[in-house]
KOLTOR-260022 format. One line per 10 residues: number of its first residue (from 1); their letters; for each residue z, y, x negated of C-alpha. Coordinates in steps of 0.25 Angstrom, whole numbers. Each point is the difference from the previous one (the first is absolute). Layout:
# KOLTOR-260022
NUM = A = Z/Y/X ~ ... $
//
This chain:
# KOLTOR-260022
1 = METTTSGLQL = -155/378/144 ~ 0/-14/-7 ~ 15/-1/4 ~ -3/3/15 ~ -11/-11/0 ~ 9/-10/-7 ~ 10/3/11 ~ -9/-2/11 ~ -5/-13/-6 ~ 14/-5/-1 $
11 = KTQRRWLADL = 3/4/14 ~ -12/-7/5 ~ 3/-13/-8 ~ 15/0/6 ~ -6/2/14 ~ -9/-11/-2 ~ 11/-9/-5 ~ 9/4/12 ~ -11/-3/10 ~ -2/-14/-6 $
21 = VELLSSMRFA = 15/-3/0 ~ 0/5/14 ~ -11/-9/4 ~ 5/-13/-7 ~ 14/2/6 ~ -5/3/14 ~ 2/-9/12 ~ -14/0/4 ~ -4/-5/-14 ~ 10/-11/0 $
31 = ISLLTLISIA = -4/-5/14 ~ -15/0/-5 ~ 4/-9/-11 ~ 9/-9/9 ~ -12/-1/9 ~ -9/-5/-11 ~ 10/-10/-5 ~ 1/-5/15 ~ -15/-2/1 ~ 0/-7/-14 $
41 = SVIGTVLKQN = 12/-9/4 ~ -8/-4/13 ~ -12/-4/-8 ~ 9/-8/-10 ~ 6/-7/12 ~ -12/-3/8 ~ -9/-4/-12 ~ 6/-11/-9 ~ 2/5/-14 ~ -3/-6/-13 $
51 = EPMTNYVNQF = -8/-11/6 ~ -12/-7/-8 ~ -12/9/0 ~ -9/-11/6 ~ 9/1/12 ~ -3/15/2 ~ -15/-3/-2 ~ 0/-11/10 ~ 8/9/10 ~ -7/13/-1 $
61 = GPFWFEVFGK = -14/-3/-6 ~ -5/6/-14 ~ -2/14/5 ~ 14/3/6 ~ 6/-8/-11 ~ -5/10/-10 ~ 4/12/8 ~ 14/-6/2 ~ 1/-4/-14 ~ -3/14/-5 $
71 = LGLYAVYSTW = 11/6/9 ~ 10/-10/-6 ~ 3/-6/14 ~ 2/-14/-5 ~ 13/5/-8 ~ 3/12/7 ~ 14/2/-5 ~ -5/-1/-15 ~ -12/10/2 ~ 1/13/-8 $
81 = WFLLIMAFLV = -1/9/13 ~ 12/-7/7 ~ 8/1/-13 ~ -4/15/-1 ~ 4/2/15 ~ 13/-6/-3 ~ 2/9/-12 ~ -3/12/8 ~ 10/-4/10 ~ 10/-1/-10 $
91 = VSTSLCIARN = -3/13/-6 ~ 0/7/14 ~ 13/-6/5 ~ 7/3/-13 ~ -5/14/0 ~ 5/1/15 ~ 14/-6/-4 ~ 1/10/-12 ~ -3/12/9 ~ 8/-3/12 $
101 = APKMLKDMRS = 12/-9/-5 ~ 7/11/-8 ~ 0/9/13 ~ 5/-11/8 ~ 11/-4/-9 ~ 4/15/0 ~ 0/1/15 ~ 8/-13/1 ~ 11/7/-9 ~ -1/13/7 $
111 = WRENVREQSL = 9/4/11 ~ -9/11/6 ~ 11/10/0 ~ -8/13/-1 ~ -2/1/15 ~ 4/12/9 ~ 5/1/14 ~ -13/5/5 ~ -8/-11/-5 ~ 10/-10/6 $
121 = RNFHHKAEWQ = -3/7/14 ~ -15/-3/-2 ~ 2/-15/0 ~ -4/-8/12 ~ 13/-9/0 ~ 11/10/-1 ~ 13/2/8 ~ 11/12/-1 ~ 14/0/6 ~ 13/7/-2 $
131 = APMAPAELVS = 14/-7/-3 ~ 14/6/2 ~ 4/-2/-14 ~ -2/6/-14 ~ -13/-2/-7 ~ 7/-8/-11 ~ 6/-9/9 ~ -13/-3/8 ~ -7/-2/-13 ~ 10/-11/-4 $
141 = QLLARVHANG = -2/-7/13 ~ -15/1/0 ~ 0/-5/-14 ~ 8/-13/4 ~ -10/-2/12 ~ -12/1/-9 ~ 6/-10/-10 ~ 3/-9/11 ~ -15/0/4 ~ -4/-5/-13 $
151 = YKARVVDKGE = -4/13/-6 ~ 2/5/-14 ~ 5/14/1 ~ 5/12/-8 ~ 5/14/4 ~ -6/13/-5 ~ 7/13/0 ~ -10/10/5 ~ 10/12/0 ~ 0/4/14 $
161 = AMLITAKQGA = -1/-14/5 ~ 1/-15/-4 ~ -12/-9/-1 ~ 2/-15/2 ~ -13/-7/-6 ~ -2/-15/2 ~ -11/-10/-2 ~ -2/-15/3 ~ -12/-9/-3 ~ -4/7/-13 $
171 = ANKWGYIFAH = -4/-14/-5 ~ -13/1/9 ~ -6/7/-12 ~ 2/-12/-9 ~ -9/-7/9 ~ -12/9/-4 ~ 4/-2/-14 ~ 1/-15/1 ~ -12/-2/8 ~ -9/8/-10 $
181 = SAIVIICVGG = 6/-6/-12 ~ -2/-14/6 ~ -15/3/1 ~ 0/4/-15 ~ 8/-12/-4 ~ -8/-10/8 ~ -13/6/-6 ~ 5/-1/-14 ~ 5/-15/3 ~ -14/-3/6 $
191 = LLDSDLPIRY = -7/6/-13 ~ 10/-9/-9 ~ -5/-12/8 ~ -15/4/0 ~ -10/-5/-10 ~ 1/12/-9 ~ 7/-8/-11 ~ -12/-9/0 ~ -10/11/0 ~ 7/6/-12 $
201 = QEWMHGKTPF = -2/-13/-7 ~ -14/-1/4 ~ -3/15/-5 ~ 9/0/-13 ~ 1/-15/-4 ~ -14/-5/3 ~ 4/-10/11 ~ -12/-4/8 ~ -1/-9/12 ~ -5/-14/-2 $
211 = GGTGVIAQIP = -13/-4/8 ~ -3/-14/-4 ~ 5/-14/2 ~ 8/-8/-9 ~ 14/-6/-4 ~ 11/11/2 ~ 6/-4/-13 ~ -13/3/-8 ~ -2/14/6 ~ 0/10/-11 $
221 = AKHRLSQSNP = 12/10/-2 ~ -9/12/4 ~ 1/-5/14 ~ 15/-3/0 ~ 12/8/3 ~ 12/-1/-8 ~ 14/-5/6 ~ 5/15/-2 ~ -10/5/10 ~ 9/9/9 $
231 = SFRGNTFIPE = -6/-2/13 ~ -10/-10/6 ~ -3/-8/12 ~ -8/-13/-1 ~ -2/-14/5 ~ 2/-14/-6 ~ -7/-13/6 ~ 8/-13/-3 ~ -4/-13/5 ~ 11/-11/2 $
241 = GASSNTAILP = 4/-6/-13 ~ -6/12/-8 ~ 6/12/-6 ~ -4/15/-4 ~ 6/10/-9 ~ -10/11/4 ~ -4/9/12 ~ -14/5/4 ~ -1/15/2 ~ -13/3/8 $
251 = RAKGVLIQDL = -8/12/-5 ~ -13/6/5 ~ -9/-7/-11 ~ 8/-13/-2 ~ 15/-4/-3 ~ 11/3/-10 ~ 9/-11/-4 ~ 15/3/0 ~ 8/-8/-9 ~ 14/-4/5 $
261 = PFTLQLDKFI = 13/-2/-7 ~ 2/-14/7 ~ -8/-11/5 ~ 0/-4/15 ~ -2/-15/3 ~ -3/-4/14 ~ 7/-13/3 ~ -3/-1/15 ~ -6/9/10 ~ 6/-1/14 $
271 = IDYYSTGMPK = -7/5/13 ~ 3/-2/15 ~ -8/4/12 ~ 1/5/14 ~ -6/-8/11 ~ -11/10/0 ~ -4/-4/-14 ~ 6/13/-6 ~ 9/-1/-12 ~ 14/1/3 $
281 = LFASEVTVID = 6/-2/-13 ~ -5/-1/-14 ~ 8/0/-13 ~ -1/-4/-15 ~ 10/-9/-7 ~ -2/5/-14 ~ 6/-2/-14 ~ 1/13/-8 ~ 0/-2/-16 ~ 4/13/-7 $
291 = HDTGKRFSTV = -8/2/-13 ~ 11/7/-8 ~ 12/-10/3 ~ -8/-12/4 ~ 10/-2/12 ~ -6/-7/12 ~ 5/2/14 ~ -5/-4/14 ~ -1/9/12 ~ -8/1/13 $
301 = IKVNQPLIHK = -9/12/3 ~ -2/3/15 ~ -6/11/8 ~ 9/12/-1 ~ 9/-8/-10 ~ -6/4/-13 ~ 5/-5/-14 ~ 5/11/-9 ~ 0/-2/-14 ~ -1/9/-12 $
311 = GMAVYQSSFD = -2/12/8 ~ -12/-6/7 ~ -1/-5/14 ~ -8/-13/4 ~ -4/0/15 ~ -6/-11/8 ~ -13/6/4 ~ -9/-11/6 ~ -5/-14/-3 ~ -13/-7/-3 $
321 = DGGSKLKLAG = -6/-13/-4 ~ 3/-4/-14 ~ -12/-9/-2 ~ 1/-11/10 ~ -8/-13/-3 ~ -11/-3/10 ~ -9/-12/3 ~ -12/2/9 ~ -12/-8/6 ~ -13/7/-1 $
331 = YPMNGSGNKR = -11/-2/11 ~ -15/5/-1 ~ -3/11/10 ~ -15/1/-2 ~ -11/-10/-2 ~ 1/-15/5 ~ 10/-4/-10 ~ 14/-6/5 ~ 6/-5/-12 ~ 15/5/-2 $
341 = FELAGEVGGT = 5/4/-13 ~ 14/2/-6 ~ 5/14/-6 ~ 13/4/-6 ~ 5/14/-3 ~ 12/9/-2 ~ 3/13/7 ~ -3/12/-9 ~ -11/-8/-8 ~ -14/-4/2 $
351 = TPLAAAQYAD = -8/-13/1 ~ -15/-2/-2 ~ -7/-9/10 ~ -4/-12/-8 ~ -11/-5/9 ~ -13/3/-5 ~ -5/7/13 ~ 12/9/-1 ~ 0/3/-15 ~ -3/15/3 $
361 = YTVEWSGFRP = 13/1/7 ~ 15/2/-4 ~ 12/0/9 ~ 11/10/-2 ~ 13/-4/6 ~ 7/12/6 ~ 11/-5/9 ~ 7/-12/6 ~ 10/0/12 ~ 8/-12/3 $
371 = FNVENMANNG = 1/3/15 ~ -6/10/9 ~ 6/5/13 ~ -9/4/11 ~ 1/5/14 ~ -5/-12/9 ~ 4/5/13 ~ -14/-1/5 ~ 0/-14/-4 ~ -10/3/-11 $
381 = QDVRAVNPAQ = -11/4/10 ~ -13/2/-8 ~ -4/14/0 ~ -15/-5/0 ~ 2/-2/15 ~ -9/8/9 ~ -2/3/14 ~ -8/-11/7 ~ -7/10/9 ~ -7/6/-12 $
391 = SFNQRLSTGL = -14/-5/-2 ~ -3/-9/-12 ~ -8/10/-7 ~ 11/11/1 ~ 10/-10/-6 ~ -9/-3/-12 ~ -4/14/-3 ~ 14/4/-2 ~ -1/-3/-14 ~ 8/-7/-11 $
401 = DKQLGSAARG = 12/9/0 ~ 2/-4/15 ~ -1/-14/-3 ~ 10/0/-12 ~ 14/5/3 ~ 14/2/-6 ~ 10/-11/-1 ~ 11/9/4 ~ -3/3/15 ~ 9/9/8 $
411 = ADGKAFKNIG = 6/-4/13 ~ 9/6/11 ~ 12/-10/-4 ~ 4/-5/-13 ~ 1/-15/-4 ~ 1/-1/-16 ~ -5/-13/-6 ~ -1/-4/-15 ~ -14/-5/-1 ~ 1/-5/-14 $
421 = PSVQYKLRDK = -4/4/-15 ~ -12/8/-3 ~ -7/3/-13 ~ -8/13/-3 ~ -11/1/-11 ~ -12/8/-4 ~ -13/-7/-3 ~ -8/8/-10 ~ -14/-3/-4 ~ -7/3/-14 $
431 = TGQAREFHNY = -4/14/4 ~ 15/4/2 ~ -1/0/15 ~ 11/-6/8 ~ 5/-3/14 ~ 15/-3/3 ~ 4/-12/8 ~ 13/-4/8 ~ 0/-15/4 ~ 12/-7/7 $
441 = MLPVETEGGD = 4/-14/-4 ~ 3/-6/13 ~ -7/1/14 ~ 4/10/10 ~ 2/-3/14 ~ -9/8/10 ~ -4/-1/14 ~ -13/-8/-3 ~ 6/-9/-10 ~ 5/0/-15 $
451 = VFLAGLRESP = -7/8/-10 ~ 0/4/-15 ~ 0/15/-2 ~ -9/4/-11 ~ 1/15/-3 ~ -10/9/-7 ~ -1/15/-3 ~ -10/8/-8 ~ 11/10/-6 ~ 15/1/0 $
461 = SEPFRYLRIP = 0/12/9 ~ -6/-9/11 ~ 8/-10/9 ~ -3/-15/-1 ~ -10/-6/10 ~ 2/-15/2 ~ -10/-11/1 ~ 7/-11/9 ~ -4/-14/-4 ~ 4/-11/10 $
471 = ADENASVAEW = 10/-11/-5 ~ -5/-14/2 ~ 9/-12/4 ~ 5/-1/-14 ~ 4/15/0 ~ -10/3/-10 ~ -13/8/-1 ~ -8/-13/-5 ~ -8/-2/14 ~ -4/14/1 $
481 = MRLRAALMTP = -5/1/-14 ~ -8/-13/3 ~ -6/7/12 ~ -3/12/-8 ~ -7/-7/-11 ~ -8/-8/11 ~ -4/13/6 ~ -6/4/-13 ~ -8/-14/-2 ~ -14/0/7 $
491 = ELRQQAAQRY = 0/-15/1 ~ 13/-1/7 ~ -4/12/9 ~ -13/-8/4 ~ 9/-13/3 ~ 9/8/8 ~ -11/6/8 ~ -6/-14/2 ~ 14/-5/5 ~ 2/11/9 $
501 = AERALPGKEA = -14/-1/7 ~ 2/-15/1 ~ 13/1/6 ~ -4/11/10 ~ -13/-6/4 ~ 1/-15/0 ~ -12/-9/4 ~ -13/-5/-4 ~ -10/7/9 ~ -11/8/-6 $
511 = STAKLREQLQ = 4/12/7 ~ 14/-1/-4 ~ -4/-3/-14 ~ -8/13/-1 ~ 12/8/6 ~ 9/-7/-10 ~ -9/5/-12 ~ 0/14/5 ~ 15/0/2 ~ 1/-6/-14 $
521 = ASAQRGLAIF = -8/11/-6 ~ 8/11/8 ~ 13/-6/-5 ~ -5/-1/-14 ~ -5/14/0 ~ 13/5/6 ~ 8/-7/-11 ~ -9/6/-10 ~ 2/14/6 ~ 15/-2/0 $
531 = AGAEEEGGYV = 0/-5/-14 ~ -7/12/-5 ~ -12/-7/-5 ~ -9/11/5 ~ 9/12/-2 ~ 15/2/0 ~ 7/-10/8 ~ 11/-1/10 ~ 1/7/14 ~ -6/12/-6 $
541 = AVSRFLQKVP = -13/-7/-3 ~ 0/-7/14 ~ 2/14/6 ~ -12/6/-7 ~ -9/-12/4 ~ 4/2/15 ~ -3/15/-1 ~ -15/-5/-1 ~ 1/-6/14 ~ -3/10/12 $
551 = ADQQEKAADI = 13/7/4 ~ 0/-6/14 ~ 0/-14/-5 ~ 10/2/-12 ~ 12/-5/8 ~ -7/-13/4 ~ -6/-2/-14 ~ 14/2/-6 ~ 6/-10/9 ~ -10/-11/-3 $
561 = FMKILNGTLW = 0/3/-15 ~ 15/-1/-1 ~ 0/-13/8 ~ -10/-6/-9 ~ 7/5/-13 ~ 14/-5/4 ~ -6/-13/4 ~ -8/-1/-13 ~ 12/4/-9 ~ 8/-12/6 $
571 = DLWQAARASD = -11/-9/-4 ~ -1/6/-13 ~ 15/-3/-3 ~ -3/-14/4 ~ -12/-1/-9 ~ 8/5/-11 ~ 12/-10/2 ~ -10/-11/1 ~ -7/5/-13 ~ 14/-1/-7 $
581 = GLKAAEANEK = 2/-14/6 ~ 11/4/10 ~ 0/-4/15 ~ -4/9/11 ~ 10/10/5 ~ 5/-2/14 ~ -5/9/11 ~ 13/5/5 ~ 7/13/3 ~ 6/2/-13 $
591 = NARFMQLAAN = -13/-2/-8 ~ -7/10/10 ~ 10/11/-3 ~ -2/-3/-15 ~ -15/1/1 ~ 2/13/8 ~ 8/6/-11 ~ -9/-6/-11 ~ -12/7/6 ~ 7/13/0 $
601 = ALADSFAYGA = 4/-2/-15 ~ -14/-4/-4 ~ -5/13/6 ~ 10/8/-7 ~ -1/-8/-14 ~ -13/7/-3 ~ 7/13/-2 ~ 12/-7/-8 ~ -6/6/-13 ~ 4/-11/-10 $
611 = PVYLQLQEFT = -7/-13/-5 ~ 13/-8/1 ~ 13/-1/9 ~ 13/-2/-7 ~ 11/-8/8 ~ 14/0/-6 ~ 5/-14/-2 ~ 13/1/-8 ~ 8/11/-7 ~ 12/2/-9 $
621 = EVKASVLQVT = 6/13/4 ~ 5/9/-12 ~ 7/13/5 ~ 1/13/-8 ~ 9/12/1 ~ -4/14/-1 ~ 11/9/-6 ~ 1/15/-1 ~ 7/5/-13 ~ 4/14/0 $
631 = RSPGQKVVYL = 7/10/-9 ~ 4/12/8 ~ 9/10/-8 ~ -2/10/11 ~ 6/-9/11 ~ 14/5/-1 ~ -5/14/-1 ~ -8/-2/13 ~ 13/-6/6 ~ 8/12/-4 $
641 = GCLLLVLGIF = -11/9/6 ~ 1/-7/13 ~ 15/1/1 ~ -1/15/-2 ~ -11/1/10 ~ 8/-7/10 ~ 12/9/-3 ~ -8/12/0 ~ -7/-3/14 ~ 14/-4/6 $
651 = AMLYIRERRV = 6/13/-5 ~ -11/9/5 ~ -1/-7/14 ~ 15/-3/3 ~ 8/11/-8 ~ -1/14/6 ~ 4/12/-7 ~ 9/9/8 ~ 6/14/-4 ~ 11/7/8 $
661 = WIWVKSNPSG = 5/15/-2 ~ 12/6/7 ~ 3/15/-2 ~ 14/4/3 ~ 5/14/1 ~ 10/8/7 ~ -3/7/13 ~ 6/14/4 ~ 11/-7/7 ~ 4/-7/-13 $
671 = NAQALMAMSS = -4/-14/5 ~ -10/-9/-7 ~ -15/1/4 ~ -9/-12/-4 ~ -15/-1/-1 ~ -5/-14/-3 ~ -15/-4/-3 ~ -6/-14/-3 ~ -13/-4/-5 ~ -7/-13/-3 $
681 = QRKTLDFEKE = -14/-4/-7 ~ -4/-8/13 ~ 3/6/14 ~ 2/-13/8 ~ 7/-4/13 ~ 11/-6/-9 ~ 2/13/-7 ~ 1/8/13 ~ 11/-10/5 ~ 7/1/-14 $
691 = FEAFRQQMLQ = 0/15/1 ~ 6/0/14 ~ 11/-9/-4 ~ 3/8/-12 ~ 0/13/9 ~ 10/-7/10 ~ 9/-3/-12 ~ 0/15/-5 ~ 3/3/15 ~ 13/-7/-2 $
701 = TGSASPENLS = 3/6/-13 ~ 10/12/1 ~ 2/-3/15 ~ -13/8/3 ~ -4/1/15 ~ -14/-2/6 ~ 0/14/4 ~ 2/4/-15 ~ -11/-9/-4 ~ -15/5/-1 $
711 = R = -13/-6/-5 $
//
């Protein structure tokens, strides 16, 4: 009884194992795996891989950042589930090859000579005829015809008949073997180039990512990988004139330092641009210093032209700023101060604001561009422009986002123009909160006049919005800053209102004087509202004030208010210039355009969000090259797999296996009687034509006549 039970258990285990092998080696299982790999590859292509984690937080937000992080989408090709899918694909394809390849090889060698006459008559493509000659003679002629058509053939004696069996295109089955073997080889090559060796060192040798800051040379050994690391892919950042002998490998919780057996010294970085501002060529002139031999040699690394040295490839990946030296002028953006101060910084560094009123702020220099190419086809038309038919109240209630716009404006046509250098920085307060700014060094020509673009955004995921500060006759922001400070000074607002009233209502009559006092009070109140003395300033404050007016009178009230405001702002500018000992500005068209732009900029400045405006004055550019250093032992393995895949697909698509059998025997009259059959894996129109041509050749063999030929 126990023996019977053991036998049943053994059979059950074998059946379970056979079912598992059948599942793993099935086509549906392999297709499912390939589908999953395709989906993962799409994710890895669309979503940038191995970026700094802060980039993903800014892009997706805290919640989805955590979700995507748990799924490993920031390094798809290194996740455990992707590697597991790859391993299953290797196992599935290997089992499929192991099950089917021996049968295919055996079939390729087989002549399929165990056929009978009756089975040949059941073929769709067949022909039968008689020839006035002996069977042996007909067999000889038919064999020659078959060989002439490129078939391999042999003759089999069937006793009462002779069988010619022929085959062509048996290499078609090699296509199946090559294609499936290629999948295994490519997967193995991919696993060799994965981060499995690095994970092994983390698991078994205690290597941990480094998450702090400091000098690379002083980072402890537990965060460093040795030169014998078999597979890695990292980046090295080298400013002009500097050198590096390490590569940075990003990990989920920091970075690992990969030591290199040589030092790369960047002698010069070369970059060329298209007229659109896109990089056309960038290359690095480097000196390579070998640590083992001490030898030095110079070379140029270009895109798609890497340096190959000691089994490692160094690619030109990208470029960056290498610490350009900047000199800027700072202007107050709040309060009544107007004193300019000087500031210096270096891209990648930080600079505290030295002035006492800004002691709580630090500037973090994040970027510099020596030139910026923009599409100026619309002649720089200000996106603030609104439909004149709109009511003033509608225009003002559109809010700040409608008043601030993007510096890169679309147009039907394209007219690219270099609008000069720009600097990008973050202004961080003592609580750690920061806004990012993007300021251009030179004024940009627009339809209304020349303006300085001062960009701001709350987070890196947002586009920059630009404050447009009008340039004065000296191509500077000094006059607008003078006007802004005057707007914040109650005494100058009072003087401006008085000037405006006297200019609008001259005369010494008592009635005129009374009207002048009323107009002065209204002008002073209007300036105070615009300056934000009562609440937030700018056109938003004006709009809220006008909303208190009955709806049927708002349009008229808005026109009167704006007329008084614009006139008072002109006198405010004159009062400010007089206070600084300057002569009055001329009342001409140029200054009128300046005042129009200045008023819009003043309205927008209340949302600028920074106590200072920093304008770039001088710079010394320092370029830097970002090189990718890789060691890929699986590269040649993948190339071999790709070659086999191409050969396999070619063999399966363009090589057709055909089999021919010709049964020859004697008829009652002693002449030869032949029965031919042909088969192919794929029944195509070409095969039909080939069979018909072959049939006609058989017709000519042995002088067979049409009446003796049947199908």
